[in-house]
N, C-alpha and C positions, 0 to 999 in steps of 0.2 A: 744100269745095274750089272750088265754083262761085263763091263770093264772093271767094276769093283770086284766081282767074283774072280775074274782073271788075275787081278792084282793079288788077292789073297791066296789063290790056289797056286799060281805059277811063280810069281815074283817073290812073294813072301813065304811060300810053302806052308801056309796056314789053312789046311783043309778043314779044320774044325770051324773056322770063321766063314770060309767059303760056303759051307753047307747051310749056314744060317742066313745067308743073303738070298732074298727072294724078291720078286717084283710082281706087281699087279698088272694084269693085262689092261690095256687101254680099252675102254668101251667103244664099240663101233658106233660111229656117229651117222645119223640119218642125214641125207641131203636136205638142204633148206627147201621149204615149199613156199612158193610165192603166193601172195594173196591175189584175188581177182583184180584189185586196183593196181598192184605192182605189175601184173601181166599186161594190163591195158597200157600202162605207162611205158613198158618196154616195147610193146608192139607199135605204139604211136611214135616212138623215137626213130623208127626205121625211116631212112631218107627217101628211098625209092619204093615203087610198087613191088619190084622184084624182091627187095630185101624184106619187105613186110610179108609178102607171100611165103618166103622161105622161113621166116621166123614163126609165122602162124602155123605152117605145116609141121615144122620141127616140134613146136610145143604141143600142138593139138594131137599129133599122132605119136609123139614120143620117139621121134627119129633122132639119130645122131647127126652131127654136122656133116660128116663124110657121106652119109646116105642122102642127105638133102642136096648136097652139091652134085652128086652123080645122077640125080633124078632128072628124067626127061619128060616132055609133055605126053609122049605115048605111054608112059608108065602109069598114068592116072586115068582110071575109068570112072567118070563122074556118074554114069548111070547106075552102076553097081556099088558105087562108093568104096572102091578098092584102089589101093596104091600098091604097085609092084616094085619092090626094092631089089635091085640087081647087085650082087656082090656086097652084101652088108658085112657086118662083123664076121670074121672067120670065113670069108669068101662064100657065104651062103646066099641063096636067093629066097625071098619070102614075100608075102603079101600082108598088107595091113589094112584094116577096115577103118574108114573115116566115121567118126561119131557125128550124129546130127547135132546141129546147134541147139543149145538149150536156152 
């Protein structure tokens, strides 16, 4: 619509028509949510134990791919159920709590 407005206003010099051109904002789409069966299917497709652990951690804790890749064994405190993320998005360090299995 911006191109049409530019055509009327600049190229054709028809400001009256350009004022009548308007567009609707696209509605913001929510990300797709996987069903429990789909999550199980994705996790079972992992070929190695390492890949399965990374996928489970990323999905269960809501971590980004870069955060999971930079994760080290010393960052996980299994007694307190806390994961320490170093240099996550915007170069911040944070901690995430692991939810118990339901």
